[in-house]
Biopython code that builds the backbone (N, CA, C, O; Angstrom):
import numpy as np
from Bio.PDB.StructureBuilder import StructureBuilder

atoms = [
    (1, "MET", "N", (0.836, -1.183, 0.000)),
    (1, "MET", "CA", (0.000, 0.000, 0.000)),
    (1, "MET", "C", (0.881, 1.247, 0.000)),
    (1, "MET", "O", (1.975, 1.260, 0.566)),
    (2, "ILE", "N", (0.386, 2.270, -0.635)),
    (2, "ILE", "CA", (1.064, 3.551, -0.715)),
    (2, "ILE", "C", (0.184, 4.595, -0.045)),
    (2, "ILE", "O", (-1.025, 4.626, -0.272)),
    (3, "LYS", "N", (0.777, 5.442, 0.770)),
    (3, "LYS", "CA", (0.014, 6.488, 1.455)),
    (3, "LYS", "C", (0.056, 7.779, 0.649)),
    (3, "LYS", "O", (1.109, 8.204, 0.173)),
    (4, "VAL", "N", (-1.123, 8.394, 0.509)),
    (4, "VAL", "CA", (-1.245, 9.656, -0.218)),
    (4, "VAL", "C", (-2.180, 10.592, 0.525)),
    (4, "VAL", "O", (-2.942, 10.176, 1.397)),
    (5, "LYS", "N", (-2.107, 11.852, 0.166)),
    (5, "LYS", "CA", (-3.030, 12.859, 0.684)),
    (5, "LYS", "C", (-3.561, 13.642, -0.516)),
    (5, "LYS", "O", (-2.796, 14.077, -1.377)),
    (6, "VAL", "N", (-4.862, 13.812, -0.557)),
    (6, "VAL", "CA", (-5.498, 14.555, -1.642)),
    (6, "VAL", "C", (-5.088, 16.020, -1.532)),
    (6, "VAL", "O", (-5.109, 16.594, -0.443)),
    (7, "ASN", "N", (-4.716, 16.620, -2.659)),
    (7, "ASN", "CA", (-4.365, 18.031, -2.698)),
    (7, "ASN", "C", (-5.607, 18.812, -3.129)),
    (7, "ASN", "O", (-5.863, 18.988, -4.320)),
    (8, "LEU", "N", (-6.363, 19.271, -2.149)),
    (8, "LEU", "CA", (-7.606, 19.998, -2.425)),
    (8, "LEU", "C", (-7.351, 21.430, -2.888)),
    (8, "LEU", "O", (-8.264, 22.092, -3.382)),
    (9, "ASN", "N", (-6.120, 21.912, -2.733)),
    (9, "ASN", "CA", (-5.796, 23.288, -3.097)),
    (9, "ASN", "C", (-5.349, 23.444, -4.540)),
    (9, "ASN", "O", (-5.171, 24.569, -5.007)),
    (10, "ASN", "N", (-5.168, 22.368, -5.242)),
    (10, "ASN", "CA", (-4.672, 22.441, -6.614)),
    (10, "ASN", "C", (-5.777, 22.926, -7.537)),
    (10, "ASN", "O", (-6.920, 22.478, -7.449)),
    (11, "THR", "N", (-5.426, 23.834, -8.410)),
    (11, "THR", "CA", (-6.387, 24.281, -9.416)),
    (11, "THR", "C", (-6.336, 23.290, -10.572)),
    (11, "THR", "O", (-5.275, 22.760, -10.901)),
    (12, "ILE", "N", (-7.452, 23.053, -11.165)),
    (12, "ILE", "CA", (-7.517, 22.087, -12.253)),
    (12, "ILE", "C", (-7.066, 22.750, -13.540)),
    (12, "ILE", "O", (-7.686, 23.697, -14.023)),
    (13, "ASP", "N", (-5.991, 22.242, -14.078)),
    (13, "ASP", "CA", (-5.500, 22.727, -15.362)),
    (13, "ASP", "C", (-6.198, 21.964, -16.479)),
    (13, "ASP", "O", (-6.464, 20.768, -16.359)),
    (14, "LYS", "N", (-6.480, 22.648, -17.531)),
    (14, "LYS", "CA", (-7.094, 21.990, -18.686)),
    (14, "LYS", "C", (-6.017, 21.268, -19.481)),
    (14, "LYS", "O", (-4.906, 21.770, -19.648)),
    (15, "CYS", "N", (-6.356, 20.107, -19.959)),
    (15, "CYS", "CA", (-5.460, 19.394, -20.860)),
    (15, "CYS", "C", (-6.296, 18.879, -22.027)),
    (15, "CYS", "O", (-7.526, 18.901, -21.985)),
    (16, "ARG", "N", (-5.623, 18.424, -23.047)),
    (16, "ARG", "CA", (-6.333, 17.963, -24.248)),
    (16, "ARG", "C", (-7.112, 16.674, -24.014)),
    (16, "ARG", "O", (-7.899, 16.268, -24.869)),
    (17, "CYS", "N", (-6.908, 16.028, -22.875)),
    (17, "CYS", "CA", (-7.597, 14.765, -22.589)),
    (17, "CYS", "C", (-9.061, 14.981, -22.204)),
    (17, "CYS", "O", (-9.854, 14.043, -22.284)),
    (18, "GLY", "N", (-9.436, 16.185, -21.794)),
    (18, "GLY", "CA", (-10.816, 16.470, -21.437)),
    (18, "GLY", "C", (-11.045, 16.588, -19.940)),
    (18, "GLY", "O", (-11.678, 17.538, -19.481)),
    (19, "ASN", "N", (-10.532, 15.628, -19.172)),
    (19, "ASN", "CA", (-10.655, 15.687, -17.716)),
    (19, "ASN", "C", (-9.510, 14.884, -17.084)),
    (19, "ASN", "O", (-8.767, 14.196, -17.783)),
    (20, "LEU", "N", (-9.378, 14.979, -15.769)),
    (20, "LEU", "CA", (-8.245, 14.347, -15.089)),
    (20, "LEU", "C", (-8.281, 12.818, -15.164)),
    (20, "LEU", "O", (-7.231, 12.182, -15.255)),
    (21, "PHE", "N", (-9.474, 12.225, -15.126)),
    (21, "PHE", "CA", (-9.550, 10.766, -15.216)),
    (21, "PHE", "C", (-9.110, 10.294, -16.603)),
    (21, "PHE", "O", (-8.396, 9.298, -16.721)),
    (22, "SER", "N", (-9.526, 10.995, -17.636)),
    (22, "SER", "CA", (-9.095, 10.645, -18.998)),
    (22, "SER", "C", (-7.586, 10.817, -19.135)),
    (22, "SER", "O", (-6.922, 10.006, -19.781)),
    (23, "HIS", "N", (-7.047, 11.865, -18.533)),
    (23, "HIS", "CA", (-5.600, 12.092, -18.546)),
    (23, "HIS", "C", (-4.890, 10.926, -17.867)),
    (23, "HIS", "O", (-3.902, 10.408, -18.387)),
    (24, "TRP", "N", (-5.392, 10.512, -16.706)),
    (24, "TRP", "CA", (-4.782, 9.395, -15.982)),
    (24, "TRP", "C", (-4.826, 8.120, -16.826)),
    (24, "TRP", "O", (-3.818, 7.421, -16.932)),
    (25, "LYS", "N", (-5.986, 7.803, -17.434)),
    (25, "LYS", "CA", (-6.102, 6.590, -18.248)),
    (25, "LYS", "C", (-5.132, 6.608, -19.423)),
    (25, "LYS", "O", (-4.504, 5.595, -19.728)),
    (26, "LYS", "N", (-5.010, 7.752, -20.079)),
    (26, "LYS", "CA", (-4.148, 7.855, -21.253)),
    (26, "LYS", "C", (-2.682, 7.613, -20.899)),
    (26, "LYS", "O", (-1.981, 6.911, -21.627)),
    (27, "PHE", "N", (-2.217, 8.179, -19.801)),
    (27, "PHE", "CA", (-0.802, 8.104, -19.482)),
    (27, "PHE", "C", (-0.424, 6.969, -18.528)),
    (27, "PHE", "O", (0.755, 6.635, -18.413)),
    (28, "SER", "N", (-1.392, 6.375, -17.849)),
    (28, "SER", "CA", (-1.088, 5.242, -16.965)),
    (28, "SER", "C", (-1.123, 3.926, -17.732)),
    (28, "SER", "O", (-0.487, 2.949, -17.336)),
    (29, "HIS", "N", (-1.872, 3.909, -18.835)),
    (29, "HIS", "CA", (-2.065, 2.688, -19.622)),
    (29, "HIS", "C", (-2.695, 1.585, -18.772)),
    (29, "HIS", "O", (-2.420, 0.402, -18.968)),
    (30, "GLN", "N", (-3.541, 1.990, -17.827)),
    (30, "GLN", "CA", (-4.266, 1.044, -16.985)),
    (30, "GLN", "C", (-5.755, 1.221, -17.212)),
    (30, "GLN", "O", (-6.208, 2.285, -17.633)),
    (31, "ASN", "N", (-6.508, 0.176, -16.933)),
    (31, "ASN", "CA", (-7.952, 0.222, -17.037)),
    (31, "ASN", "C", (-8.531, -0.155, -15.686)),
    (31, "ASN", "O", (-8.741, -1.333, -15.397)),
    (32, "ILE", "N", (-8.785, 0.843, -14.867)),
    (32, "ILE", "CA", (-9.335, 0.616, -13.525)),
    (32, "ILE", "C", (-10.762, 1.134, -13.518)),
    (32, "ILE", "O", (-11.034, 2.229, -14.010)),
    (33, "SER", "N", (-11.669, 0.349, -12.961)),
    (33, "SER", "CA", (-13.073, 0.757, -12.960)),
    (33, "SER", "C", (-13.585, 1.077, -11.564)),
    (33, "SER", "O", (-14.791, 1.231, -11.370)),
    (34, "GLY", "N", (-12.682, 1.178, -10.586)),
    (34, "GLY", "CA", (-13.102, 1.493, -9.226)),
    (34, "GLY", "C", (-12.029, 2.254, -8.483)),
    (34, "GLY", "O", (-10.890, 2.364, -8.936)),
    (35, "CYS", "N", (-12.409, 2.772, -7.346)),
    (35, "CYS", "CA", (-11.514, 3.538, -6.491)),
    (35, "CYS", "C", (-10.330, 2.676, -6.066)),
    (35, "CYS", "O", (-10.490, 1.489, -5.780)),
    (36, "VAL", "N", (-9.137, 3.278, -6.026)),
    (36, "VAL", "CA", (-7.926, 2.523, -5.693)),
    (36, "VAL", "C", (-7.570, 2.578, -4.206)),
    (36, "VAL", "O", (-6.508, 2.100, -3.808)),
    (37, "VAL", "N", (-8.453, 3.160, -3.381)),
    (37, "VAL", "CA", (-8.224, 3.184, -1.935)),
    (37, "VAL", "C", (-8.493, 1.796, -1.368)),
    (37, "VAL", "O", (-9.454, 1.128, -1.749)),
    (38, "LYS", "N", (-7.632, 1.378, -0.457)),
    (38, "LYS", "CA", (-7.747, 0.060, 0.184)),
    (38, "LYS", "C", (-9.166, -0.135, 0.738)),
    (38, "LYS", "O", (-9.687, 0.724, 1.449)),
    (39, "ASP", "N", (-9.770, -1.256, 0.409)),
    (39, "ASP", "CA", (-11.091, -1.676, 0.893)),
    (39, "ASP", "C", (-12.245, -0.784, 0.439)),
    (39, "ASP", "O", (-13.310, -0.808, 1.057)),
    (40, "CYS", "N", (-12.063, 0.001, -0.623)),
    (40, "CYS", "CA", (-13.155, 0.819, -1.157)),
    (40, "CYS", "C", (-13.702, 0.152, -2.414)),
    (40, "CYS", "O", (-12.949, -0.369, -3.237)),
    (41, "ASN", "N", (-15.014, 0.178, -2.544)),
    (41, "ASN", "CA", (-15.671, -0.389, -3.717)),
    (41, "ASN", "C", (-16.354, 0.673, -4.562)),
    (41, "ASN", "O", (-17.187, 0.346, -5.407)),
    (42, "GLY", "N", (-16.015, 1.943, -4.348)),
    (42, "GLY", "CA", (-16.646, 3.039, -5.082)),
    (42, "GLY", "C", (-16.340, 2.972, -6.568)),
    (42, "GLY", "O", (-15.198, 2.742, -6.964)),
    (43, "VAL", "N", (-17.356, 3.171, -7.384)),
    (43, "VAL", "CA", (-17.177, 3.116, -8.842)),
    (43, "VAL", "C", (-17.398, 4.469, -9.511)),
    (43, "VAL", "O", (-17.230, 4.587, -10.725)),
    (44, "ASP", "N", (-17.769, 5.477, -8.750)),
    (44, "ASP", "CA", (-17.966, 6.822, -9.306)),
    (44, "ASP", "C", (-16.626, 7.565, -9.261)),
    (44, "ASP", "O", (-16.451, 8.523, -8.509)),
    (45, "ILE", "N", (-15.691, 7.098, -10.084)),
    (45, "ILE", "CA", (-14.315, 7.572, -9.969)),
    (45, "ILE", "C", (-14.032, 8.806, -10.816)),
    (45, "ILE", "O", (-14.662, 9.058, -11.843)),
    (46, "GLU", "N", (-13.056, 9.555, -10.334)),
    (46, "GLU", "CA", (-12.599, 10.752, -11.021)),
    (46, "GLU", "C", (-11.101, 10.870, -10.819)),
    (46, "GLU", "O", (-10.562, 10.359, -9.837)),
    (47, "GLY", "N", (-10.436, 11.528, -11.726)),
    (47, "GLY", "CA", (-9.015, 11.781, -11.556)),
    (47, "GLY", "C", (-8.824, 12.802, -10.455)),
    (47, "GLY", "O", (-9.513, 13.821, -10.422)),
    (48, "THR", "N", (-7.892, 12.537, -9.552)),
    (48, "THR", "CA", (-7.718, 13.381, -8.377)),
    (48, "THR", "C", (-6.249, 13.698, -8.157)),
    (48, "THR", "O", (-5.393, 12.825, -8.300)),
    (49, "PHE", "N", (-5.954, 14.956, -7.807)),
    (49, "PHE", "CA", (-4.596, 15.349, -7.476)),
    (49, "PHE", "C", (-4.234, 14.838, -6.085)),
    (49, "PHE", "O", (-4.976, 15.058, -5.127)),
    (50, "VAL", "N", (-3.096, 14.158, -5.976)),
    (50, "VAL", "CA", (-2.605, 13.688, -4.682)),
    (50, "VAL", "C", (-1.114, 13.983, -4.560)),
    (50, "VAL", "O", (-0.424, 14.229, -5.549)),
    (51, "GLN", "N", (-0.641, 13.951, -3.321)),
    (51, "GLN", "CA", (0.779, 14.087, -3.025)),
    (51, "GLN", "C", (1.132, 13.045, -1.979)),
    (51, "GLN", "O", (0.267, 12.514, -1.283)),
    (52, "TYR", "N", (2.432, 12.765, -1.886)),
    (52, "TYR", "CA", (2.911, 11.888, -0.829)),
    (52, "TYR", "C", (3.004, 12.706, 0.457)),
    (52, "TYR", "O", (3.658, 13.749, 0.468)),
    (53, "PRO", "N", (2.363, 12.257, 1.547)),
    (53, "PRO", "CA", (2.451, 13.013, 2.795)),
    (53, "PRO", "C", (3.836, 12.845, 3.423)),
    (53, "PRO", "O", (4.485, 11.812, 3.256)),
    (54, "ASN", "N", (4.270, 13.863, 4.139)),
    (54, "ASN", "CA", (5.546, 13.819, 4.863)),
    (54, "ASN", "C", (6.708, 13.442, 3.957)),
    (54, "ASN", "O", (7.557, 12.634, 4.332)),
    (55, "SER", "N", (6.744, 14.021, 2.778)),
    (55, "SER", "CA", (7.785, 13.718, 1.814)),
    (55, "SER", "C", (8.361, 15.011, 1.256)),
    (55, "SER", "O", (7.683, 16.038, 1.211)),
    (56, "ASP", "N", (9.610, 14.949, 0.834)),
    (56, "ASP", "CA", (10.217, 16.088, 0.161)),
    (56, "ASP", "C", (9.673, 16.229, -1.263)),
    (56, "ASP", "O", (9.794, 17.290, -1.874)),
    (57, "ASP", "N", (9.078, 15.164, -1.785)),
    (57, "ASP", "CA", (8.493, 15.178, -3.126)),
    (57, "ASP", "C", (7.155, 15.916, -3.066)),
    (57, "ASP", "O", (6.173, 15.379, -2.553)),
    (58, "LYS", "N", (7.112, 17.126, -3.582)),
    (58, "LYS", "CA", (5.885, 17.929, -3.567)),
    (58, "LYS", "C", (5.170, 17.895, -4.912)),
    (58, "LYS", "O", (4.301, 18.725, -5.176)),
    (59, "THR", "N", (5.534, 16.938, -5.762)),
    (59, "THR", "CA", (4.892, 16.780, -7.059)),
    (59, "THR", "C", (3.428, 16.395, -6.874)),
    (59, "THR", "O", (3.097, 15.598, -5.996)),
    (60, "ASN", "N", (2.558, 16.960, -7.697)),
    (60, "ASN", "CA", (1.164, 16.537, -7.734)),
    (60, "ASN", "C", (1.041, 15.397, -8.733)),
    (60, "ASN", "O", (1.521, 15.489, -9.863)),
    (61, "TYR", "N", (0.401, 14.338, -8.308)),
    (61, "TYR", "CA", (0.138, 13.194, -9.168)),
    (61, "TYR", "C", (-1.368, 13.053, -9.328)),
    (61, "TYR", "O", (-2.142, 13.585, -8.532)),
    (62, "ILE", "N", (-1.769, 12.342, -10.353)),
    (62, "ILE", "CA", (-3.184, 12.074, -10.588)),
    (62, "ILE", "C", (-3.414, 10.578, -10.450)),
    (62, "ILE", "O", (-2.696, 9.770, -11.040)),
    (63, "ILE", "N", (-4.429, 10.218, -9.660)),
    (63, "ILE", "CA", (-4.853, 8.826, -9.528)),
    (63, "ILE", "C", (-6.382, 8.800, -9.519)),
    (63, "ILE", "O", (-7.010, 9.829, -9.272)),
    (64, "PRO", "N", (-6.994, 7.638, -9.786)),
    (64, "PRO", "CA", (-8.459, 7.555, -9.781)),
    (64, "PRO", "C", (-9.001, 7.258, -8.380)),
    (64, "PRO", "O", (-8.664, 6.242, -7.772)),
    (65, "LEU", "N", (-9.838, 8.154, -7.889)),
    (65, "LEU", "CA", (-10.493, 7.970, -6.592)),
    (65, "LEU", "C", (-11.992, 8.158, -6.752)),
    (65, "LEU", "O", (-12.443, 8.854, -7.661)),
    (66, "CYS", "N", (-12.766, 7.536, -5.863)),
    (66, "CYS", "CA", (-14.217, 7.750, -5.881)),
    (66, "CYS", "C", (-14.496, 9.167, -5.399)),
    (66, "CYS", "O", (-13.615, 9.817, -4.836)),
    (67, "SER", "N", (-15.707, 9.645, -5.613)),
    (67, "SER", "CA", (-16.050, 11.023, -5.272)),
    (67, "SER", "C", (-15.916, 11.309, -3.779)),
    (67, "SER", "O", (-15.631, 12.444, -3.395)),
    (68, "VAL", "N", (-16.113, 10.311, -2.941)),
    (68, "VAL", "CA", (-15.963, 10.499, -1.489)),
    (68, "VAL", "C", (-14.490, 10.668, -1.131)),
    (68, "VAL", "O", (-14.127, 11.617, -0.436)),
    (69, "HIS", "N", (-13.644, 9.760, -1.596)),
    (69, "HIS", "CA", (-12.220, 9.848, -1.276)),
    (69, "HIS", "C", (-11.540, 11.033, -1.955)),
    (69, "HIS", "O", (-10.536, 11.532, -1.447)),
    (70, "ALA", "N", (-12.058, 11.489, -3.081)),
    (70, "ALA", "CA", (-11.481, 12.640, -3.784)),
    (70, "ALA", "C", (-11.597, 13.927, -2.970)),
    (70, "ALA", "O", (-10.892, 14.897, -3.245)),
    (71, "LYS", "N", (-12.472, 13.942, -1.982)),
    (71, "LYS", "CA", (-12.661, 15.119, -1.130)),
    (71, "LYS", "C", (-12.095, 14.908, 0.273)),
    (71, "LYS", "O", (-12.273, 15.754, 1.149)),
    (72, "SER", "N", (-11.425, 13.798, 0.483)),
    (72, "SER", "CA", (-10.917, 13.438, 1.815)),
    (72, "SER", "C", (-9.783, 14.349, 2.262)),
    (72, "SER", "O", (-8.972, 14.795, 1.450)),
    (73, "THR", "N", (-9.738, 14.615, 3.544)),
    (73, "THR", "CA", (-8.631, 15.367, 4.131)),
    (73, "THR", "C", (-7.697, 14.452, 4.907)),
    (73, "THR", "O", (-6.715, 14.916, 5.487)),
    (74, "GLU", "N", (-7.988, 13.169, 4.922)),
    (74, "GLU", "CA", (-7.185, 12.174, 5.638)),
    (74, "GLU", "C", (-6.102, 11.598, 4.727)),
    (74, "GLU", "O", (-6.179, 11.705, 3.503)),
    (75, "VAL", "N", (-5.097, 10.990, 5.346)),
    (75, "VAL", "CA", (-4.107, 10.228, 4.585)),
    (75, "VAL", "C", (-4.774, 8.928, 4.170)),
    (75, "VAL", "O", (-5.381, 8.246, 4.997)),
    (76, "LEU", "N", (-4.665, 8.582, 2.894)),
    (76, "LEU", "CA", (-5.322, 7.396, 2.336)),
    (76, "LEU", "C", (-4.289, 6.356, 1.943)),
    (76, "LEU", "O", (-3.190, 6.696, 1.505)),
    (77, "GLU", "N", (-4.641, 5.093, 2.100)),
    (77, "GLU", "CA", (-3.803, 3.996, 1.617)),
    (77, "GLU", "C", (-4.369, 3.518, 0.296)),
    (77, "GLU", "O", (-5.525, 3.101, 0.220)),
    (78, "VAL", "N", (-3.544, 3.579, -0.756)),
    (78, "VAL", "CA", (-3.996, 3.154, -2.078)),
    (78, "VAL", "C", (-3.215, 1.921, -2.532)),
    (78, "VAL", "O", (-2.116, 1.645, -2.050)),
    (79, "LEU", "N", (-3.803, 1.203, -3.456)),
    (79, "LEU", "CA", (-3.194, -0.019, -3.965)),
    (79, "LEU", "C", (-1.875, 0.276, -4.669)),
    (79, "LEU", "O", (-1.785, 1.208, -5.468)),
    (80, "ALA", "N", (-0.872, -0.506, -4.373)),
    (80, "ALA", "CA", (0.453, -0.315, -4.971)),
    (80, "ALA", "C", (0.430, -0.556, -6.478)),
    (80, "ALA", "O", (1.325, -0.096, -7.187)),
    (81, "SER", "N", (-0.566, -1.260, -6.970)),
    (81, "SER", "CA", (-0.654, -1.548, -8.402)),
    (81, "SER", "C", (-1.122, -0.342, -9.222)),
    (81, "SER", "O", (-1.030, -0.362, -10.449)),
    (82, "CYS", "N", (-1.616, 0.697, -8.566)),
    (82, "CYS", "CA", (-2.081, 1.894, -9.256)),
    (82, "CYS", "C", (-0.890, 2.732, -9.690)),
    (82, "CYS", "O", (-0.017, 3.056, -8.885)),
    (83, "LYS", "N", (-0.865, 3.077, -10.971)),
    (83, "LYS", "CA", (0.208, 3.931, -11.479)),
    (83, "LYS", "C", (-0.140, 5.393, -11.218)),
    (83, "LYS", "O", (-1.268, 5.836, -11.435)),
    (84, "PHE", "N", (0.862, 6.125, -10.747)),
    (84, "PHE", "CA", (0.712, 7.550, -10.491)),
    (84, "PHE", "C", (1.149, 8.294, -11.746)),
    (84, "PHE", "O", (2.216, 8.022, -12.295)),
    (85, "VAL", "N", (0.323, 9.235, -12.197)),
    (85, "VAL", "CA", (0.605, 10.003, -13.399)),
    (85, "VAL", "C", (0.917, 11.438, -12.981)),
    (85, "VAL", "O", (0.175, 12.042, -12.206)),
    (86, "SER", "N", (2.003, 11.968, -13.492)),
    (86, "SER", "CA", (2.371, 13.346, -13.185)),
    (86, "SER", "C", (1.301, 14.300, -13.691)),
    (86, "SER", "O", (0.710, 14.086, -14.749)),
    (87, "SER", "N", (1.064, 15.346, -12.928)),
    (87, "SER", "CA", (0.084, 16.341, -13.346)),
    (87, "SER", "C", (0.729, 17.443, -14.173)),
    (87, "SER", "O", (0.103, 18.473, -14.424)),
    (88, "ASP", "N", (1.959, 17.244, -14.594)),
    (88, "ASP", "CA", (2.650, 18.215, -15.422)),
    (88, "ASP", "C", (2.135, 18.101, -16.850)),
    (88, "ASP", "O", (2.582, 17.248, -17.616)),
    (89, "PHE", "N", (1.185, 18.972, -17.201)),
    (89, "PHE", "CA", (0.550, 18.897, -18.517)),
    (89, "PHE", "C", (1.474, 19.475, -19.556)),
    (89, "PHE", "O", (1.130, 19.509, -20.737)),
]
sb = StructureBuilder()
sb.init_structure("model")
sb.init_model(0)
sb.init_chain("A")
sb.init_seg("    ")
for serial, (resi, resn, name, xyz) in enumerate(atoms, 1):
    if name == "N":
        sb.init_residue(resn, " ", resi, " ")
    sb.init_atom(name, np.array(xyz, "f"), 0.0, 1.0, " ", f" {name:<3s}", serial, name[0])
structure = sb.get_structure()
């Protein structure tokens, strides 16, 4: 498991993919149909900006989270099999 924290302060940049989930799918080359948080079965997923908590790495990454976890202020444990996509458009 990998620990992440949702970056609620990030402004959404437009990219040619249309939305953050489409951007994540295009660059991760993965096909995930549910939230990647441990023990979550949410299927209303969206691309979400996250960062590694307590890390010198302040890069914003995009991963697919359900609408509930996408608004979380807690540290989340996500599946290690989920590829993190840089938000550098």
